[in-house]
N, C-alpha and C positions, 0 to 999 in steps of 0.2 A: 505494499499500500502506500508506504514512504517512497518508494523507487518511482512509483507512478506519478505521485505530487510532485517529485522533483523533477521530472521528465517533462510533466505538463509545465511546471513553472520556467523551465528550461526553453520550452517552446515558445511562451510568450515573451522572452528575451530574444528570441531569435527573431520573432515576427518584429519586432520594434527595429531591428537592425536592418532589415529588408525594408521597412519603411521609407528609406531614405531614395528609394528608387522612385523614379516617376513613372506613373500608370497610365496609359493613353485612355482618353473618355471613352466610356462604354458604348455611347450611342453617339451617331454623328450625322445631322442632318445635310441634305441637300435641296437647295430649294431652285426651282426653274421654273419657266412658263413654257405652255404648251397652245399653239394655237389650234382651235378646234372647229372655227367658223370664221367668216370674215369680220365678225364683230364681237368673237368671244374668246377668251383665254381660259385656261385652267392652270392656276397657281399650286404646282404639285410639291409636296413637301416629302421627299424619299428619305425615310430613316435606316441608316444601317446599323443594325444592335449587334453586340459581341456575343459569341457563344455563353451560355449560361443566363443571360441579362433578357429581360423582357421588358415592353412599355406598355401600357394601358390604354384602353379604347378611347374614343373621342364621348362614346356613349354611354361610358361606365360610371355610375351614380357613385358620388363621395360621401354620400351620407352613411357612415360607418364604415365605408370601404375605401379602396385605393384612390389616389388622385385620378382622374382622367387626363388626357392629353388634351390640352386646349389651344386650337388655333384661331388666331383672331387675325384679319385682314382689315386695316384700316378704311373708313369710307372716304371716296373722294368724288371731285366734281369731274374727273376723266373716266370714271368709270361707275357701275352698279355691282352689288354683290348677286349673283344669282343662287338663291336657296343658303342652306347651311354647309359648312365642310363635309364632305364626304370621306370614307377609308376602305383600305381594302379588308379581307374577311378577317376577324380576330379569332383565335382560340375561345371559347367560351366553355366553362366548366362551374360546378358549385365548389366553393372554397369553404372549408370546415372554418378556419380561423376567422373570417370576414362572416360568416354564416349567411353568405349571399352569393349571388352569381358574379362571376369575375370574367371579364373579357380582356385578353393581352395579346401582344404580338411578339413573334420569336423571330431573331435573325433580321427581318426586315418588315418594314410597314411604310405605306402610302395613304399620305392625306392629300386631299384635294378640294380646292375652293375656285369655284368658277365666277367669272366677272364677265360683264358686257362692256365693252369699250363705247364711249361717247366721245373720243376726239381722234383725229387722223393724226396728231402729233406725238413725239416720243412721251412718255410719261414713266412714273414711277408707282409701283406698288410696296406698301410698307406694312408692317404690322408685328407681331411676336407670336411665339408659341412658348408653350410650358409643358412638361410632362415628368412623371414620377419612373424611376425605373429601378428594376429590384432583381435581384437573384434568390436563392432559396437561402441565404443566411444573412443578406443585407439590402438596403435600398438607398437611394440617392433622390434628392430632391434639388436639382439644379434650378437656378432663377430664371424667371422669363427672359428668353432671349429675343432681341429684335431682329427684323430682316428689312433690307430694301432691295428690290429688284426694279431694274429699269428694260422698259419694253419699248423697242423701237417699232412706229408702225410702218414708216418708209421700207418698201421693198420688203425682202424676207425677214421676219422677225429675227432679231437678234437677242437670243436667252443667255441671261447673264447667271452664272451660277453663284449661289452664296453658301460659303460653307460655314456650318456651325461647329465652333471648337467649344464645346461644353467642359465642364469644371474637371479640370486636371488634379487628381489628388495624388499625393505621395505615399496614399494608403498601400500597405502590403497587406499580404495574407496574415491574420491573426491565427489565435489558437483555435478557433471554431474554422477558420478559412483553410487551415492547414490538413484539415481533415474533410475536405470538400467531396473526395470521393465516397467516404463512408456517410457522409450526408445524405447524399444523391443516392446512395445505396438504400437508405431508408428513407422514403419520400417523405417529405414534409407537406404542410397543408398549402403552402406558397408553390404557384406554379413553377417548375424547373424546366431544365433546358432539353431533359430527355423528352418532353412532350410535344412533338414535333406537329403531330395531326391535328390540324386546324378543322374543327368541328363545331356545329351548334349543338344546343341541347339534341339529344336522340329523337328524332322524330316519333319512332314508336312509343318512347315514355310519354310524349305529349298525347299521341294516339290513344294510349292505354286510359290515361287520366280522362279523355274526353268520354271514353266509352262508359268509365266508373259514373261520371256524372250523368251522363243519359240514362243508362239503368236506373241510378237512383231517383231521377224525375219520373219514372214509372210508378213508383209506389207513392203518388199524391192524389187526393180525392179528384183533381181535374182530369186525371191520365188514366188511372187504373180501371176504373169503370169501362173507358172506351175502346179497350183493347178487345173484350168478347163481342162488344156490339159491332165493331169495324170488321172483325174477322168472321161474325154470322152472316153478315151483309154480302160479303164475296161469295160464303158458302152457299147462301140461300138463294142467290140471283144467278149462279151459275148450274147448269144440270150436270155437267161435266167437273170432275173435281179438278182436271188438269187447267180448266178455266180460271177456277177460283184462285189456284196457286198462281196463275200467271197473274192475275189482278193483283192479289195481295203482295206480290212480289214486285211489281211495279209501284204500288202504295209505299211500299217500304222503300224503294230508290226513291221516291219523290221526296219523301222526308228527310233522306240522307242528303239529296240535291239542294233542298231549302235551306238547311243547318250550314252547309259546306259553304254556300253562297254566302251566307251571314258571315261567317270566316273571312271570306275574300273581303266581303264589304268593309270590315272593321279593318283589315291591312290596307284596303286603299285611302280610306278616309284618314288613317293615321300616318300612314308610311313606315316603311320597314324601319327607320333609325329611331323614330318617335314612339314607337310600341313600348319600348322599354321605360320609357315615362310612366306608362300605365301603372307599373310596378313599384316604381321609385320615387315619382313627384310627390311632395306634399298635397298639392292641389288636387292631383288625380286620388289620393288617400282619402282626403276630406270627401270627394266625391263618392267614392264605395263606401265610404262610412253610412252616409245620409241613405244612399240607396239601399243598403242592406238594413238599416234600420228601418225604414219604410217595409222593404219585405217582410222582415221579421216580425212587425206589428200585425202586416196584412196576414200572415200565417195564423197568429195568435187568434184572429178571429175579428179583428177590429172593423175590418172593412176588406173588399174585393178588389184586387188590380186587374181590370179588363179594358182590353182595347176597343176603340169607338165601335159602336154598333154597325155604323154603316160600312166598316171594314169587313166585318163578319158576314153582313147580309149580302154583300158582294160575291165575296168568297164562296158562300153558300148558294147563291144563285147559279154561278160557274160550275159548281161541283153536280149540277142538274144534268150538265152535257154529258152524252154518251162518249164512249171509248176512253183511252187513255187519258185525254186531256181531262176530262171530267174526273178521272181518279186523281189526276194532279192538283187538281183545284179542293178535292177532299182533303188531301194530305195538307194543302196550305191553311184549309180550316181548322183542321185539327191543331195544326202547330200556333194559330191565332186564338183558339179557343181556349188553349192550355196553358197560354202564357201566363195567365195570373199564379200558376205552379212552377212552370219550367223557367221561367224569368231569374227566379232566386239562383237556380242552377247556372244560369248561364252568366249571369253577374258574378258569381263566385268563378268560373272557367277563364272568365276574361283576364284578370291578373295572373293566374299560373300559365297562361301560353303567351303572355305578351313580351317574355324577354327574348323571344327568338322570330327572326322573320317570317319564318314559315309556320310558327306556331298556332296562329289563328285557324290556318287552313286544317292542320293536322287535328288541332283540338277539337274544332267543330266537325270535321267528319268523322272522329270519333263519337263525338256527342250524339249525332245523327244515327250511326249504326246503332249505337247503345239504345238510342230512344226507340229506332224503329223495329229492332230485331225481334221482338215478340210477335209483332204482327205477321212477319213472313213466315215464322216457325208455327204458329198455331194454325196458320193456313195450310202448311206441310203436314202437320200431325195433329188434326183436330181434336183427338182424343186429349191431348195435354189440358184442353182447356177444361176439363172436367176435374184436372187437379189443382186448378188454381185458387186461390183464398176467395169466399166471397166478399163481395163490397160491404163496407159498415162502419161500424163507430171507431174500429183500429186506424183506418184512413185519416180520421180527425186527430188521432193520437199522433201519428206520425207527423202531421203537419205542424200540430203545436210544437212538439220536439224540435223539429226543423226550425221553427220561429224563434225558440228560445236559444239555439246552438246559432244562428244567424245574429241575434243581438250580440253574444260572446264575440264571434268573428268581427261584426262590426267595430267593436272596439280595439281590436289589434289594427286595423286600419286608421282608426283616430288615434292610438298611440304612435303609430309611424309620424303622423303628422306632428303631434305634439313633440315628438323627440327632434325631429328637424327644426322646429321653430324654438325649441327648447322654453317652453311655457310652464312647464312642471305642473300641470294639471293632471294628466294622467300618469301620477307617479307610480313607482313598484306597488306601494301599498294600495293606493285606490284602484287600480287594476285588479290587483290580486281579490281585492274585496268584493268587487264588481262579479268577477269570475266565479268566485266561491259562492254568491249568493246565487248567480244563475244557474250553476251548476246542482246546486242544493235544491233549487225551485224545480229543477229537471228530474231531478230523482224522486222528489216528493210527489211530482205531477204523476209519474210512471207508475208509482206506487198506489194511486188512486185516491190518495188522499185529499184532494181539492179537484173539482172541475170547472171547466169553463163553459159558457153558454152554449156552444153547439157540441158538447160533449155527450153522448149516449150512455145510459148505466151499464156498467160491466159487472155480470155476475162474479167474475173472478179474473186475476191476475194471470196471463199467460205466460209462459217459461221464458220466451225472447224479451218481454217487457219486464221481466223479473231481472235478467241479466244486465240489460239495458241500465235498470235503476242501480243495481249494485255497482257498475260501472260508474255512473254519476255520481254516486256518494263516496266511493272508494277516491274519485279524483279530487271531489270537493276536501275530504280530509289530507290527502296528499298535498294539497295548496297551501294550507294553514299554515304550517310551520312558516313558508316564505313570509309572512308579515312580520316575522321577527328575525329575519335575516338568513333563513336556509337558503342553499344554493338552487333548488329547484333544477336539476341538470336535465331532467326530461324536458322543460321548457324553455332551455337556453335558446335565446334568438326569438323567442315566441313573447315572452312577458319583458318588460323594461329590465335593463340593467340593474344590478344592486347599488350602482353610483349614481343611478336617477331616483333615489328613493328618499323619503324624508328622514327614517331614521335608520342610523347605519349601528351595529355593533362597535363598542370600544374594542379592539383588538392588540392595538399598538403597544407594546412595552416601552415606556419611555424613563431615562434616568433624568437626574438633575432637576425634578420637575418643578423646583422651587426656582431656579433660573427662568426656566421656561414659561411660567405661570406669570412672571414680573417683567417678561420681556414684551414690547410693544412689537417687536420682530416677530416673536412666535406666533403672534394673532394672524401675521400673514400668510401661514402655512395652510394648507388644504389637505383633506384626506385624498391621497395617493392609493396607488395599488394596494390591496387588502389591507386598507385602512391606515398606511404607513404617512406620516405627516411629511408632506414635501411643501417647497416651494413651486409655484407655477410661473414660468415664463419671468421670473422676478430674479435676475442673477445676483444685482447689486445686494438686495435684502439677504439672499441666502449668503452671500460672501460674508458680510456684515454680522450675521447670526453666527456663522461658523466661528468668528473671531470672538464671539462675545461668550460662547460656551466652551470654546477652546477644543474645538472637535475639526477634523479635516472635512471638506466639501466634496462630495460625489456629484459631478455634473452628468446629469442624463441627457444625452443627445437624442432625441425621441421624434416622434410624429404621429399625428392622429390616424394617418392612414398608414402605419407601419405595422404590418402584420407581425414580423418576428420580434419586434418590441413587445408586443402583447405576450406573445411567448415565452420571452424571458421573465416578464413580471408574473406570468401565471403558473411558470414551471420552475423557475430558479428562484425568484425573490421571495417567493410564499415557504420555502423550505425553512424549516426551526431555525438550522443553524446559520443560514444565510439572512433570513429576517430578522433575528437577534441583534446581527451585528448592523444591519441597516437602520433599525430603531434606534439602538443605543449608543452605536459609536461613531455615527458619521451624521450630517448633516446634508439633505438632497435636494437639487435643485433640477427639475424637469425643464427642458428648453425644447419645444413644438418648433422642428426646422420647416413644416409646413403648414404654421399657424397663418389665416389670412387678415388677421387683425391689421389693419393699415397703422402705421407709424405715424406720430405726429409729424406736422411739416418740417418742425426743427430739428427732428431726428432722421430725417431722409437725407442720405447723401451719397455721392456717387463714389464707388470703390473700383478697384482692378481686381476683378474676380477671374483668377487664372488667365490673364492677358486681354480679359475684355471689360470695357468701362459698363459697369451695371450701378443702378440706383436702386438702393435699399429702401423699398416702399412698405413691406410688411414685418412682422415681429417675426415669422419663420425666414424671410431672407435673413435679418440680422442674426438670429442664432446660426444659421447656415454659415453665414460669412465667418462669425467667428470660430465655429469649428473648424472650417477650412483654413483660415489664415492662423491659426494658433497652432492647431493640432495635425495639421497636413493630411486630412481625410473628410471624405463628405457622406459617408454611409452611414445609417443606423440600424440598429441601435449601437450607441456608441459611448462608453464610459470613463471618465477620467477622474482622479482624485488629486485635488490641489490642496496646498498649504495657504496660510495665511496669506503670503504675498503671490499667490496665483501660479508659483510654479508647482511642476509635476512632482507628485509623490508616488505616482504608481509605476515611474519609468516609462511607461505605455500605457495607452488604454487600450479597452478590451470591448469586443462586438459580442455579436451573437453566439451563444452557446446553448445546444441543444439539451442539455441539463445531464448528460450523461455524464460528463466530466465536470460534475459539481466542484471537487477539489480545486480545479483549476481556478474557478470565479472565487471561491473561498481563499486560496493562497494569495490570490491578486489583491483582495481586500484586506486580509490582515497584513501582508507586508507593507503596504501603503500606511496602515494605521500604526504599525509598528515604528515606519520611519518618521512619522508625525511625533509620535511619543518620544522618539530619541531627540528631535529638534525642539520639543516642549516639554522637558522634563518636572 
């Protein structure tokens, strides 16, 4: 064990030695113009990405996830912007760290902004671009880069290339980086270089989701009684069974066509790149919250949601036509009449399929198939109709239960919007309280302990109903400890995070309490990871406080969108032996290099950032430049420990560690603290 610790510590020192070597920028942009018509040009941003690195899509939502690439072309009297920037096809996959879908590029990426020229003279196109780039062990947040491109109208267009020299760091491979091969052999949640296949969310998965929603829509009062009625209609009006089967299958095909057309309409209205906003935009989350609340109350029996009678009458009149055209209008009439029940499932399906350009097509194709399937199957095998449950009061029980679940789901959409706007209305406790009440009411209702106006008397509780009631009560009991800080891992990513709570358990162990309680500087600290007290983007106060309490200062260069920063905090910082050191022997300041808070005008200044003139406009840029200029590295997470005079105590900084080599991080901490004590006996 001792040899392992010594060897790991030696690797830290060796990594610092190699840090003096310059490392080329991992991402290089080449910007050019391409003439696509006599009056239109494409401004093309070609990004070349080094092996092992990736850059995120322009459609990537930054709410709780990585920062998207931002392409901004300035407006000008010489040209108009045509639409929004477009991009090549990114890799798209679920990321367990961010608990969301992530889109990114490997090796290369192309972003395009089209302009329409309004002059016949030479003109300039200017703007800026910004991006986040990561490997599986670190991230970089370069500052926004400006560009200027001259386009000559006379004769052949002369395209001027503008190279982007992004941040050049002297960073070398630290302890965790020397083990990159081992890390890549054990995949982490952050996309790595080995994932080279560019693919969207699997179409079959979206298709299966759609089928599930379609089948669920069948067991509602608006639809279930229609199944035997429609099948019997085809069987009775055809003397030959083959004719009945043919008409029933066409009826089934018509339903599939109707709902697939709806999916294509959604794609046409919103556009492929805008569909992701349905699942991530705060305004859309509010829209779905309101919509699901209305549907939920409707399912409880307060009112019925029906389409205009004129629509229904016109479709019903058309269904009297003979032949296949009449059957198609019969299917359309069924779709419209059942909207009061199917609308709730369609509303829930849209956010699930909106994160893929082909999602609405396959999702609604699946919905139509699931919804139409019984009409064809029962026509082929009429004897199965006898085994169907009879319509009755149980259908209203299903409808009311779905209404209660819709109210719970609506709160999730409201919570998303609340988190984006940071309003602290639906805090963790409020959200859980509402869910506990809703699921408890669901269990009580399923047990038959109260009834609503549309319910019919039930002489006994069926076995399925009993099991659903047991689940509702068990889920209710599971959530209750969350009101007092229990993690509730089964609901991770669904309920608000623990940091978005009104009440937090006091878990940090702190020494010198008398000094801290009497210090005005101590009041500036906030609750950080696992309840640790940290300074947030306040380096000056943190340094002053470290002098006051006679402790070294650990600088945590981090990012809101840094996945590996969260991994270090959740897997390494929380270990008892590490947490005890962080809580008692150090002062911690977390500096977020991607923070978008604008600096005061007096603080904004132009600096030389790796050979480029850059204006520090945000707090994040300020801390990013501080990290690069002082410590010659620009990736996060990155930790350094400094003395009162801001000199390094840690010999070098340290970055991402998987937690497998916990002694390395502990040795790094204790070594720096020991040096501090030597200088301050």
